[in-house]
PLY file of the C-alpha trace (Angstrom):
ply
format ascii 1.0
element vertex 452
property float x
property float y
property float z
element edge 451
property int vertex1
property int vertex2
end_header
-61.20 -22.67 -3.50
-58.58 -20.96 -1.88
-58.69 -17.01 -2.04
-55.25 -15.16 -0.93
-55.49 -11.46 -0.52
-52.26 -9.22 -0.89
-52.01 -5.38 -0.87
-49.57 -5.31 -4.01
-48.97 -8.11 -6.04
-46.49 -8.42 -9.09
-48.88 -9.80 -11.86
-47.95 -11.03 -15.22
-49.42 -7.58 -16.47
-47.35 -5.66 -13.73
-47.84 -4.35 -10.26
-51.42 -4.39 -9.02
-53.05 -3.04 -5.76
-55.62 -4.99 -3.79
-55.53 -8.49 -5.71
-57.16 -11.41 -4.50
-56.16 -14.71 -6.16
-58.61 -17.54 -6.47
-56.64 -20.95 -6.36
-58.58 -24.02 -7.26
-58.10 -27.40 -5.16
-55.15 -28.86 -7.84
-53.15 -25.67 -7.31
-54.07 -23.51 -10.42
-54.88 -19.98 -10.27
-58.48 -19.80 -11.89
-59.11 -16.04 -11.27
-57.45 -12.78 -10.47
-59.35 -9.67 -8.77
-57.66 -6.68 -8.76
-59.00 -3.33 -6.20
-60.95 -5.95 -4.55
-62.13 -5.69 -0.94
-60.11 -8.96 0.14
-63.65 -10.14 1.65
-64.03 -13.69 2.43
-60.22 -14.46 2.07
-58.54 -17.67 3.58
-55.13 -15.61 4.00
-53.42 -12.11 3.29
-50.22 -10.55 2.81
-48.70 -7.28 1.92
-46.90 -8.09 -1.16
-47.24 -11.20 -3.36
-44.24 -12.13 -6.37
-44.11 -14.96 -8.22
-42.40 -17.96 -6.74
-38.94 -18.23 -7.94
-37.98 -21.65 -9.68
-34.81 -23.06 -8.77
-33.38 -25.15 -12.07
-30.60 -27.12 -10.93
-29.86 -28.78 -7.66
-28.23 -31.99 -6.42
-29.87 -32.21 -3.05
-27.31 -34.78 -1.48
-24.67 -32.08 -1.77
-26.46 -30.02 0.63
-24.79 -32.20 3.37
-21.16 -31.00 2.11
-21.59 -27.74 2.80
-18.63 -26.04 4.32
-16.95 -29.30 4.40
-14.45 -28.87 1.34
-13.09 -25.34 2.64
-9.43 -26.95 3.56
-6.88 -26.12 1.21
-4.86 -29.22 -0.18
-1.51 -30.10 -0.96
-1.72 -28.67 -4.70
-3.63 -26.37 -6.55
-7.57 -26.74 -5.36
-10.10 -26.51 -8.22
-13.57 -28.09 -9.07
-11.64 -31.53 -9.75
-10.48 -31.79 -6.37
-13.56 -30.65 -4.92
-15.10 -33.41 -6.68
-12.98 -35.81 -5.12
-14.11 -34.85 -1.82
-17.64 -35.09 -3.22
-17.10 -38.78 -3.97
-15.41 -39.70 -0.73
-18.76 -38.37 0.95
-21.48 -39.80 -1.17
-19.92 -43.36 -0.68
-21.84 -43.83 2.99
-25.29 -42.11 1.93
-28.47 -44.14 1.90
-31.87 -43.81 0.50
-32.89 -43.00 4.13
-29.84 -40.31 4.37
-30.88 -38.70 1.25
-34.43 -38.39 2.12
-33.28 -36.37 5.33
-30.77 -34.19 3.37
-33.06 -33.55 0.60
-35.80 -32.74 2.90
-33.50 -29.96 4.62
-32.38 -28.60 1.18
-35.99 -28.31 -0.16
-37.02 -26.93 3.32
-34.57 -23.95 3.10
-35.24 -23.66 -0.88
-38.80 -22.88 0.17
-37.80 -20.34 3.15
-35.45 -18.80 0.58
-38.27 -18.05 -1.96
-37.69 -20.78 -4.16
-41.04 -22.58 -5.02
-40.00 -25.22 -7.08
-36.85 -27.17 -8.03
-35.41 -28.94 -11.14
-33.50 -31.79 -9.28
-30.55 -33.00 -11.57
-30.33 -36.74 -9.98
-27.40 -38.96 -10.28
-27.02 -40.65 -7.22
-28.89 -43.90 -8.50
-27.33 -47.33 -6.95
-25.83 -48.54 -3.73
-22.46 -48.30 -2.60
-21.10 -50.97 -4.86
-22.68 -49.81 -7.88
-25.54 -52.36 -8.23
-28.99 -51.24 -8.09
-31.41 -51.70 -5.19
-34.03 -54.08 -5.64
-36.29 -51.21 -6.66
-34.46 -49.56 -9.13
-35.61 -45.90 -8.16
-34.96 -46.28 -4.57
-32.64 -43.30 -4.34
-35.26 -41.64 -6.71
-38.38 -42.68 -4.27
-36.51 -40.57 -1.48
-36.35 -37.22 -3.85
-39.93 -37.84 -4.54
-40.87 -38.35 -0.63
-38.55 -35.00 -0.15
-40.49 -33.30 -2.21
-43.96 -34.31 -1.11
-43.05 -33.87 2.82
-41.73 -30.18 2.12
-44.41 -29.31 -0.52
-41.80 -27.86 -2.92
-42.57 -28.07 -6.71
-40.48 -30.86 -8.84
-39.22 -31.14 -12.32
-37.45 -34.64 -11.98
-33.98 -34.78 -14.03
-32.84 -38.64 -13.90
-29.20 -38.06 -14.95
-27.81 -40.29 -17.65
-23.94 -41.29 -16.64
-21.94 -43.93 -18.32
-18.24 -42.58 -19.20
-15.93 -40.72 -17.34
-14.17 -38.68 -20.23
-14.66 -37.57 -23.77
-14.51 -40.46 -26.28
-16.13 -43.10 -24.49
-13.53 -43.64 -21.54
-14.74 -46.28 -18.94
-15.90 -44.82 -15.53
-13.86 -44.77 -12.51
-14.94 -46.92 -9.24
-15.85 -43.61 -7.61
-18.37 -43.21 -9.92
-20.21 -46.59 -9.71
-23.29 -45.41 -8.05
-23.83 -43.08 -11.08
-23.62 -45.41 -13.87
-26.25 -47.10 -16.26
-26.40 -48.39 -19.63
-29.09 -46.94 -21.85
-31.32 -49.92 -21.35
-31.17 -49.52 -17.70
-31.60 -45.93 -17.92
-35.02 -46.44 -19.85
-35.93 -48.65 -16.80
-35.02 -46.09 -14.13
-36.73 -43.35 -16.10
-40.08 -45.44 -16.19
-39.83 -45.91 -12.48
-39.35 -42.28 -12.15
-42.37 -41.37 -14.12
-44.28 -43.57 -11.56
-42.66 -42.01 -8.57
-43.68 -38.46 -10.26
-47.20 -39.37 -11.06
-47.88 -39.36 -7.41
-46.78 -36.10 -6.61
-48.73 -32.76 -7.29
-48.02 -31.38 -10.53
-44.33 -32.75 -10.95
-42.50 -33.13 -14.52
-40.11 -35.59 -15.42
-37.10 -34.65 -18.05
-33.80 -35.94 -19.07
-30.34 -34.88 -18.00
-27.19 -36.32 -19.96
-24.86 -35.44 -16.97
-22.32 -33.81 -19.46
-20.65 -34.57 -23.12
-17.63 -36.04 -21.18
-20.10 -38.94 -19.52
-21.75 -39.87 -22.84
-20.93 -40.89 -26.23
-22.64 -39.42 -29.41
-24.83 -43.02 -29.89
-25.61 -43.04 -26.36
-26.76 -39.25 -26.21
-28.99 -39.83 -28.92
-30.42 -43.18 -27.46
-31.43 -41.40 -24.18
-33.09 -38.59 -25.93
-35.29 -41.08 -27.94
-36.69 -41.85 -24.62
-38.65 -38.72 -23.93
-39.61 -37.12 -27.15
-41.05 -33.87 -24.91
-40.11 -32.52 -21.12
-37.29 -30.72 -20.24
-33.49 -31.62 -21.39
-30.94 -30.73 -18.94
-26.91 -31.07 -19.33
-23.79 -29.44 -17.54
-21.79 -27.96 -19.97
-18.44 -25.87 -20.41
-18.40 -25.39 -16.75
-14.34 -25.74 -16.38
-11.69 -24.51 -19.04
-10.38 -28.08 -18.64
-13.64 -29.57 -19.84
-13.24 -27.00 -23.07
-9.58 -28.01 -23.57
-10.80 -31.89 -23.45
-13.58 -31.49 -25.51
-11.23 -29.59 -28.18
-9.10 -32.45 -28.22
-11.54 -34.89 -28.76
-13.77 -33.44 -31.22
-12.10 -30.01 -32.55
-15.06 -28.42 -31.10
-16.00 -26.35 -27.97
-18.55 -27.99 -26.06
-21.51 -25.61 -26.60
-20.50 -25.60 -30.56
-20.42 -29.46 -30.43
-23.84 -30.19 -28.76
-25.59 -27.48 -31.17
-24.06 -29.05 -34.14
-25.29 -32.62 -32.95
-28.42 -32.37 -31.52
-31.42 -29.99 -31.89
-30.91 -27.51 -28.86
-34.23 -25.75 -28.63
-36.51 -24.31 -25.92
-36.78 -27.65 -24.12
-32.89 -27.36 -23.10
-31.25 -25.94 -20.30
-27.47 -25.68 -20.53
-26.11 -25.52 -17.03
-23.22 -23.37 -16.20
-22.23 -22.56 -20.04
-19.34 -20.59 -18.23
-16.70 -20.70 -20.73
-17.92 -20.06 -24.39
-16.73 -18.19 -27.39
-18.66 -15.18 -28.90
-20.01 -17.19 -31.63
-21.06 -20.17 -29.19
-22.75 -17.20 -26.94
-24.85 -15.99 -30.03
-25.97 -19.61 -31.06
-26.91 -20.30 -27.89
-28.89 -17.02 -27.29
-30.55 -17.59 -30.85
-31.53 -21.55 -29.95
-34.31 -20.42 -27.34
-32.54 -22.65 -24.71
-31.93 -21.50 -21.36
-28.30 -20.97 -19.27
-29.04 -22.18 -16.14
-26.66 -20.18 -13.90
-25.84 -21.42 -10.28
-23.70 -18.07 -9.13
-22.80 -19.05 -5.83
-21.72 -22.65 -6.54
-19.94 -21.35 -9.55
-17.91 -18.77 -7.05
-17.51 -21.32 -4.69
-15.86 -23.82 -7.05
-14.13 -21.15 -8.84
-15.50 -21.99 -12.29
-15.47 -18.29 -13.61
-17.89 -16.02 -14.74
-20.58 -16.22 -17.15
-20.84 -13.42 -19.88
-24.27 -12.36 -18.73
-24.04 -8.69 -20.27
-23.53 -9.69 -23.67
-25.88 -12.74 -23.38
-28.77 -10.81 -22.18
-28.35 -8.14 -24.84
-28.45 -10.97 -27.67
-31.78 -12.39 -26.40
-30.28 -15.34 -24.31
-32.41 -16.50 -21.52
-31.16 -17.22 -18.14
-32.64 -19.00 -14.89
-30.95 -19.61 -11.84
-30.12 -22.59 -9.77
-28.46 -23.78 -6.35
-26.44 -26.55 -7.83
-24.32 -27.68 -4.52
-26.38 -26.18 -2.27
-23.25 -24.80 -0.66
-25.63 -21.83 0.68
-29.29 -22.01 -0.32
-30.23 -18.17 -0.56
-32.35 -16.81 -3.87
-31.20 -13.12 -3.14
-27.73 -13.92 -2.90
-27.91 -16.08 -6.32
-29.02 -12.94 -8.29
-26.79 -10.71 -6.03
-23.92 -12.74 -6.97
-24.63 -13.14 -10.59
-24.83 -9.19 -11.02
-21.94 -8.31 -8.96
-19.85 -10.87 -10.77
-20.61 -8.74 -13.94
-19.63 -5.89 -12.13
-16.26 -7.13 -10.83
-15.32 -8.00 -14.28
-16.64 -4.78 -16.25
-15.75 -2.41 -13.49
-19.34 -1.09 -13.91
-22.42 -1.09 -12.05
-26.38 -2.14 -12.93
-24.94 -4.07 -15.71
-27.61 -6.89 -16.12
-30.43 -4.20 -16.43
-31.96 -1.91 -18.93
-31.72 2.01 -18.93
-33.93 3.62 -16.16
-35.28 0.10 -15.18
-34.79 -1.47 -11.62
-31.93 -4.13 -11.96
-33.58 -6.14 -9.33
-36.83 -6.09 -11.20
-35.11 -6.86 -14.67
-32.92 -9.90 -13.15
-35.87 -11.09 -11.27
-38.14 -11.00 -14.48
-35.74 -12.93 -16.47
-35.17 -15.99 -14.11
-38.75 -16.24 -13.64
-39.34 -16.47 -17.63
-36.02 -18.83 -18.17
-36.85 -20.77 -15.03
-40.40 -21.48 -15.93
-39.26 -22.56 -19.18
-36.49 -24.83 -18.23
-38.53 -26.01 -15.42
-41.35 -27.32 -18.30
-44.09 -26.30 -15.70
-46.85 -23.73 -15.77
-44.87 -21.31 -13.07
-43.24 -18.16 -12.98
-45.97 -15.87 -13.13
-49.12 -14.93 -11.42
-51.96 -15.33 -14.00
-54.90 -17.47 -14.74
-53.84 -21.19 -15.61
-50.40 -21.13 -13.84
-49.69 -22.73 -10.17
-50.55 -20.67 -7.24
-46.65 -20.09 -6.23
-46.27 -17.09 -4.22
-43.66 -15.62 -1.95
-44.43 -12.43 0.15
-41.67 -10.32 1.49
-41.39 -8.74 4.76
-41.92 -5.06 4.00
-40.71 -4.00 7.59
-37.60 -5.89 7.15
-34.76 -3.23 7.81
-33.85 -3.48 4.17
-37.13 -3.04 2.73
-38.21 -0.29 4.81
-39.01 3.00 2.86
-38.87 1.04 -0.56
-41.97 -0.12 -2.42
-42.88 -2.07 -5.61
-39.81 -2.62 -7.71
-37.84 -1.03 -4.96
-38.49 -4.01 -2.75
-36.76 -6.29 -5.44
-33.78 -4.23 -5.54
-33.89 -4.12 -1.59
-34.33 -7.75 -1.00
-31.64 -8.81 -3.74
-29.24 -6.08 -3.11
-29.38 -5.31 0.70
-30.86 -8.52 2.34
-31.02 -12.14 2.15
-33.78 -15.28 3.02
-34.91 -13.35 5.89
-36.87 -10.79 4.06
-38.90 -13.64 3.04
-42.03 -13.57 5.22
-44.37 -16.04 3.58
-44.65 -18.62 1.02
-47.36 -20.60 -0.75
-47.05 -23.49 -3.36
-50.30 -24.21 -5.51
-52.03 -22.10 -2.73
-50.77 -23.92 0.25
-49.12 -21.86 2.71
-45.73 -23.73 3.59
-43.95 -21.00 5.07
-44.79 -18.36 7.85
-42.83 -15.36 9.35
-39.92 -17.21 7.36
-39.99 -20.58 8.44
-41.22 -23.94 6.99
-44.12 -25.34 8.73
-42.06 -28.41 9.56
-38.37 -27.28 10.06
-37.73 -28.02 13.44
-38.91 -31.72 12.56
-36.95 -31.72 9.17
-33.82 -30.06 11.13
-33.58 -32.63 13.67
-34.06 -35.38 11.28
-31.22 -33.72 9.21
-28.97 -33.41 12.35
-29.22 -37.26 13.10
-28.13 -38.20 9.75
-25.28 -35.82 9.36
-23.93 -36.79 12.64
-24.05 -40.67 11.56
-22.34 -39.98 8.43
-19.69 -37.61 10.14
-18.93 -40.27 12.82
0 1
1 2
2 3
3 4
4 5
5 6
6 7
7 8
8 9
9 10
10 11
11 12
12 13
13 14
14 15
15 16
16 17
17 18
18 19
19 20
20 21
21 22
22 23
23 24
24 25
25 26
26 27
27 28
28 29
29 30
30 31
31 32
32 33
33 34
34 35
35 36
36 37
37 38
38 39
39 40
40 41
41 42
42 43
43 44
44 45
45 46
46 47
47 48
48 49
49 50
50 51
51 52
52 53
53 54
54 55
55 56
56 57
57 58
58 59
59 60
60 61
61 62
62 63
63 64
64 65
65 66
66 67
67 68
68 69
69 70
70 71
71 72
72 73
73 74
74 75
75 76
76 77
77 78
78 79
79 80
80 81
81 82
82 83
83 84
84 85
85 86
86 87
87 88
88 89
89 90
90 91
91 92
92 93
93 94
94 95
95 96
96 97
97 98
98 99
99 100
100 101
101 102
102 103
103 104
104 105
105 106
106 107
107 108
108 109
109 110
110 111
111 112
112 113
113 114
114 115
115 116
116 117
117 118
118 119
119 120
120 121
121 122
122 123
123 124
124 125
125 126
126 127
127 128
128 129
129 130
130 131
131 132
132 133
133 134
134 135
135 136
136 137
137 138
138 139
139 140
140 141
141 142
142 143
143 144
144 145
145 146
146 147
147 148
148 149
149 150
150 151
151 152
152 153
153 154
154 155
155 156
156 157
157 158
158 159
159 160
160 161
161 162
162 163
163 164
164 165
165 166
166 167
167 168
168 169
169 170
170 171
171 172
172 173
173 174
174 175
175 176
176 177
177 178
178 179
179 180
180 181
181 182
182 183
183 184
184 185
185 186
186 187
187 188
188 189
189 190
190 191
191 192
192 193
193 194
194 195
195 196
196 197
197 198
198 199
199 200
200 201
201 202
202 203
203 204
204 205
205 206
206 207
207 208
208 209
209 210
210 211
211 212
212 213
213 214
214 215
215 216
216 217
217 218
218 219
219 220
220 221
221 222
222 223
223 224
224 225
225 226
226 227
227 228
228 229
229 230
230 231
231 232
232 233
233 234
234 235
235 236
236 237
237 238
238 239
239 240
240 241
241 242
242 243
243 244
244 245
245 246
246 247
247 248
248 249
249 250
250 251
251 252
252 253
253 254
254 255
255 256
256 257
257 258
258 259
259 260
260 261
261 262
262 263
263 264
264 265
265 266
266 267
267 268
268 269
269 270
270 271
271 272
272 273
273 274
274 275
275 276
276 277
277 278
278 279
279 280
280 281
281 282
282 283
283 284
284 285
285 286
286 287
287 288
288 289
289 290
290 291
291 292
292 293
293 294
294 295
295 296
296 297
297 298
298 299
299 300
300 301
301 302
302 303
303 304
304 305
305 306
306 307
307 308
308 309
309 310
310 311
311 312
312 313
313 314
314 315
315 316
316 317
317 318
318 319
319 320
320 321
321 322
322 323
323 324
324 325
325 326
326 327
327 328
328 329
329 330
330 331
331 332
332 333
333 334
334 335
335 336
336 337
337 338
338 339
339 340
340 341
341 342
342 343
343 344
344 345
345 346
346 347
347 348
348 349
349 350
350 351
351 352
352 353
353 354
354 355
355 356
356 357
357 358
358 359
359 360
360 361
361 362
362 363
363 364
364 365
365 366
366 367
367 368
368 369
369 370
370 371
371 372
372 373
373 374
374 375
375 376
376 377
377 378
378 379
379 380
380 381
381 382
382 383
383 384
384 385
385 386
386 387
387 388
388 389
389 390
390 391
391 392
392 393
393 394
394 395
395 396
396 397
397 398
398 399
399 400
400 401
401 402
402 403
403 404
404 405
405 406
406 407
407 408
408 409
409 410
410 411
411 412
412 413
413 414
414 415
415 416
416 417
417 418
418 419
419 420
420 421
421 422
422 423
423 424
424 425
425 426
426 427
427 428
428 429
429 430
430 431
431 432
432 433
433 434
434 435
435 436
436 437
437 438
438 439
439 440
440 441
441 442
442 443
443 444
444 445
445 446
446 447
447 448
448 449
449 450
450 451
C-alpha cells in the first residue's frame, strides 16, 4: 500500500484537513482518513486536488504548435490550418509519434492533467497502406502513455469519407482511412495494446459526420456495445451549412435523431448549436468536450456555456491540437470567452460560489464520465490521481481552499502545479516530470529531423 498525507484535500464530500489516502498496488484508493496524524506515510504535500481528465487530444499535433501562425494569401481558418497539418503528418513515423506523444503527455501531467482521451486517427503509413502491424502507430501511443505514466482512454478513430454524403477521401487523408472491416481489426489490436497498460479504457470515435455514412456509423458503433463514444461535431459554421445541405438538419440535431446519444457520448466542440440542439444535448446526459485554447487558436467560435450549464448540461475540457498544454489556461479561456461575449463576469458559476471551484467540479465530473474510468474524485474505489498546488506560488499566497482554485485558474498557469500522482505513483515533483530531460531531448531530436 501507498499512504499519502495532505494538509488539505478536496474530497468528494468537500474540503477536509489532515487527510491520509491509502492506495493499493493497482492504483485504487482503498481508504481515506481525515484529521489523521500523518504517521507512516510515504509522501506528503500541502494540498490535494483530484487530477484533471483531458478528454480530447491529438498527440501528434503537439509538434505543430506555433508552426501555423503565418497568414496565408486568403482568409485563414480551420480549413487552411488543416492543410498545414496534412502536409506535416506526411513524414511522421511511429518512432516520431512516440517521441511527440511522450512530450505532450509529459506536459499534460505537469499541467495537472492526470489522464487523457487520445482521439487517434493517424493509423497507416505515408502511402495509406497499413503497417505490417496494423496497430503500429497505436502501439506508439500506448508506449508513450506507459513511459510517462498518464492514464489513457484510447479512442481509435473511424475515418472513411471526406464530406457529407459519402464523398471519397482525398489523398492527404490516406493515413486515416479504414473501411468498417479493417477498422474492426484495428480495434482488436488496440484492445490488446490497452490491455498491457494500467487501467486503460478503449472506446470508439467516429471522426465526424462528414467522415462517415449513416450505414458505416451504425456498423462501427456495433463493435463496442459499451465504453466511451466520442465525435467531432459542429465545430465550424461551414460544417453546419454542409450538414444542412446534405440532410436538412444541423449536425447535433441529426446525430441525436439517428443514434442513441446518451451518457457514453462526448460531443467534441459542439460550438455551433441552435437553442433546441443545445437543450437536447443537455437532456441526453452526454458530455460536451470543450477545447477552449484550440477553439480560440483556430477561430472556431464560442460555446454557449452559460445556457448549457443552466440547462443541466455536462462539460469537460481537452487540449485538442496541443498548441498550448495548460489546464488552468483551458478553464480561464472558457470563462473569459463567455465574459467577452456577454460583457459580464463570473458567468460559469453560481451565486456566491467560487467560479474556479464550480468550473473545476464541472470538468472533473464531465471528464470522468467522458473517459469511462473511475477518476475525477478523491473517493474510495477511484484511481489515486492527485495534483498538488504550490501554495507559496505568488498567485496563491494568501488564498486557501476554493481560493486556491480561483488563484490557479485566473492568476497563474502550470507553474502553480507542484506535484502529481497517477494511481498513487508520483510522476511530477517541484513542477517537473521525473523523465522530463530525457523526453525533451528525444522530442528535440525528432522535431529537428522533421523540420530539416
